[in-house]
N, C-alpha and C positions, 0 to 999 in steps of 0.2 A: 868275624868282623862284619858289620853292616854297612849300608851305604853312607852312614853318618860320618865316616872318616873323610868324605868329600863333602864339604859344606854346600848348602843350597846356592845356586847361582842366579844372578839377576839377568833376566831377559829384557825387561823394559821397566819403566817406572811403575812401582807397585806390583810387579810380577816377578816373583822369585820362586824357583822350583828346584827339586832335586836334580842332580847332574845326569841321572839316568831315568829315562821315561820309556814309554812303549808306543808303538804304532799299530794301527788296526790292519795294515796290509799294504798293498801296492796298487798303483794306478795302472800297472802293466796288465792286470787281470782284465780280460774282455768278457762281455756277457756270455759268449759262447765257449769260453775257455774253462777247463776244469777248475772248480772252485774248492777251496778248503771247506771241509764240513763245518756247518755253523756250530755244531756242538763242540768241536775241537777249538774253534776260535773263541767261543764263549768261555770255555774252560780256561784257556790261556789268559784271557782278559781278567777273569776272576782271580787267578793266581797272581797276576801282575798287580792288581789293586790290593792284594793282601800283603804285599812286600812292605816291610818297614813299619815304623810307628808313626803316628800322626805328628809327633814331635820332630820328625826328620824333615818336615816341610812338605809342601804340596808336590804331587807327582804330575808330570806332563803326560797327557794322553793325546797322541797325534793321529788325526784321521783326515779324510777329505771326501768331498762329494763325488770324486772320481774313483774312490776305492769301491770296487764292485758296484759302480753306478748308484751309490747311495745306500746300498744294503749294509755295508760295513758301519756306516753312521747309525743305522737303526739297531744293529747288534750292540754297538757301544752304548747307545741310549738304554737298552735293556739292562746292561750291566750297571750303568750309573743309577738307574732306578732301584736296583737291588742293593746298592751301596750308598745310600743318601748321606751317610755321615763321613765318608771318606774325603780327604782333602785332595781333590783332583782338579787340575787346570786342563781344560780341553782346548785343543787347537784344531782348526779345520782349514780347508783351502777352497778356492774358487777360481774359475777361469778356463776349465777344460770341458765341463759339461754344458752343452749348448741348450738342451731341451728344445722347446718350440720357438725360442727366440732366434733372430737372425744371426746372433753372435753371442758367445758366452759372456761378453761384457756389455751387450747392447742395453740401452735404456736403463730401467731400474732392475736389471737382471741380478746384479750383485746383492742388492737389498732383498729381492724376492728369494734368492737362493739362501741367503742367511736365515731368513724366516723359516724356510723348509729345513735347513740344517738344525736350527734350534729346536724345531718340532721333533725331528728325528732323535735328537739327543736328550729331550726332556729338560732343556736348559733355558734360562732367560738371557744368557750372555756367553760369549766365547772369550777365552783368555787371549787367543791369537787367531787372526784371520789372514791367511796368506794368499797373495795373488800368484797363481801358479804359472800363468802363461805370459809371454812377452808380446803376444799378438793382441793389439788393441784396435784392430780394424785398419782399413785403408787410411794412410796418413795419420794414424793414431787418433782417429776421430772419437774413440770412446775413452781415451786416456784421462783427459781432464774431468769428465763427468764421473768416472770411476773413482778418481782421487777424491773428489768432493763427497761422493757417497761414503767412501771408507772413512774419511775424516768425520763426517756427520755421525756415522755409526759409532765411532770411538767417543765422540763428544756426548752421545746419548747413553753411553755405557753398555751398548749391545756387544761391543768388542772392546777389549782392553788394549790391544796392540795390533798395529798393521804390519803384516809380514810381506816379504818379497822373496821369490825364489832366486837364489844365487847361482852363478855358473858352476859347472862341474869341471873336473880335471881335463875332460876331453873337449871342452868348449872352445870354439874358434875365437880368433881375435875379434871377429865381427860380433859374436855373441857377447864377449866380454865388454866391448864398447857399448853395446845395446844395454847391458846390465848397468853399466856406470851412468849412462844417460837416464835410465829409468830411476835409478837410485836418487839422482839429483832432483828429478821431477816429483817422485812419490814421497821421498823422505820417510822410509819405513822405520819402524821401531825394532824390527827383528829380521834377520836373514835366515833362510831355510835352504839347505843343500844336502847332497849325498856325498859322503867321503868315508874312507877307511884307510888302513895301512896299504892296501893295494890300489886305492883310488884316492889320491891325495886331494887336499883342498886346492881349489883353482888358484893358479898363479896369475895375479892381475897386472903384473909388470913391475919393474923397478924394485924387484926383490920383495914384493909384498904379496902374501897370499890372502885368501878370504878371511881367515881368522884375524890376522893383523889389521886388515882393512876394517873389520867390525869393531875392533878395539879402538882404532883411531877415530872412528865416527861415533863411538859411544852407543852402538846398537848391539842387540843380542844375537846369538848364533845357535841355530838348531841344526844338528847333523843327524841325518837319517842313514840307514844302511851301514852302520859302522862295522858290521860283521860281513860286509860284501855279500849280501843276500844269503847269509848262512855259510858261505864258503869258509870263513875264518873260524867257524865253530865246528869244522870238520864235515860240513855238508857236501853234497855232490860237487865235484870239481867242474862238471859241465855247466854249472850255474855261472862260474867265472867266465866261461867262453861266451855265454849269452849276455853277460853284463858288460863286456867290453868288445863291442862289434868292430872297433878299429884296432884291436890287438894284433899282434904279429900273425902273419898268414899261416904259419906252421902251428896248427892247433894242437898237434901232438906235443910240440915243445912247450906250449903254454900249459897244457894239462900236467906235463911232467914237472915244470917249474913250480906250479902251485902245490902239487903233491909233495915234492921234495921240500919246499918251504914249510909245509905243515909238519912234515916229519922232523925237521930241525926244531921247530917250536915244541913238538911233543917231547923231543929228547931233553929239552931244557925245563919244561913246565908240566909235562904229563900229557897223555894222549886223549883224555876224555873231552867230549864237546864242551863241558863246563870249564875245564882248565884252559882250553884254547880260546874260548869266548872271553874269559877273564882277562887274558893277556891282550887280546885284540882291543877290548874296550878300555882297559887301563892305559894302553899305549896312546890312545887318542885323548882320553880325559886328562892325563897328566901332562901331555905336550900342548894341548889346546885348552888352556885353563879358563877360557871365556865361553866354552861351548857346553850345550846340553845335548846329550845323545838320546835318540829314540830308536829302539830295536823292534823289529816286526815280531808279532806273536802268532802270525797265521801260517808260517811256512810249515811244510810237511814234517820236517825233522827239527823243529824249533827246540833249542835247548831249554831246560827249565829255568824260568826267570824267578829266582827266589831270593830270600833275605840275604844270603851270603855270596851272591854271584860275583861281586867285584873283589872279594877277598882282600888280601893285604896289598899295599902299594908296591909297584915295581921300583927297584933301585935304579939309580942312574946307569949302572953297568948293564942291568937287565934291559932298560929302555934302549940303550945303544945296541945291544945284541939283537933285540927284536927289530930295530930299524935296519940293521944290516941284512937280516933275512928278507924283510919287505923290499929293500932296495934291489936285492938280487932277483926277486920274483918280478918286480916292476921292469927290470932291464929286459925281460923276455916278453912280458905282457904288452909293452908299448913298443912301437916302432922307434928307431933312434931319434927321429925328429919330434916324437911325442912323449919321450920319457919325462916323467914328472918328478919333482922334488919330494922331500919328505912330507908326511901327513900334515905337518903344521909346525909352527914355531912356538916356543914357550913364551906365553904372553900373560 
């Protein structure tokens, strides 16, 4: 079975993509940190673009100027140049790389960075350009000019949709209030966040999570890291500990809970990274039916992203069983006051 059993999903007016896309990496990489080999990342990107037929709809390829300080964008550009006929919609982000400007959003910085991003990617426009940071300078001095620039770029056709990073499951109430204020002032077309079975969509209050919020406001939703940085595909458990710095203090208990949860999943669906990845991805896609997922292709033990990755749909009974496993792991991952609800509601 191919990706086509899940219909393409609408992110913004005129922007519809397959429900499963790919990401070039992580902004957690620092210039001095060990980097994935370029050859491995290029090979993974080539495999990803070979998935599915053109009739399945365009594929979303998510990157950022902060991924390896722009190097990931240049690698993506190399692949796009090799595959000129592929139906790919490219998303990037701005707001973390300052360069020589006094602030990442200062003056015409957004427009200048877009020009550099388009040059890196060999493109004349982006499908989605996301504001990554909530810091718009003292007193939000750069906010209104940035909104004007983003709207102008959309009007000129250099970007098709304006994105805003949404809060994560660990976000404080202050961060959530900040997001809600920025959402009202920016009026984005798409929200971008990180979530998985272990890191649910942010609860915005009054029983509404980020997925339901996106539906209510008629905006798209992109979810990154649905495999919890590879943990849910059977990757190293220590990545879970790094991904949740506010998790329970007993790291041994956290590691044991994640390992036990994966063993339970393996008993139900198979122990291969591919089988575990399918269940983790399906559980999000089937419960959060307005979302498009992007999975990283640069991790050391990245599972193979191929034509049949998603396999058959999960039944309601299987979805419930998977959620029970995730809930038990979350009860150890999070402190009692931080415990999060399910990954999302069916919308």
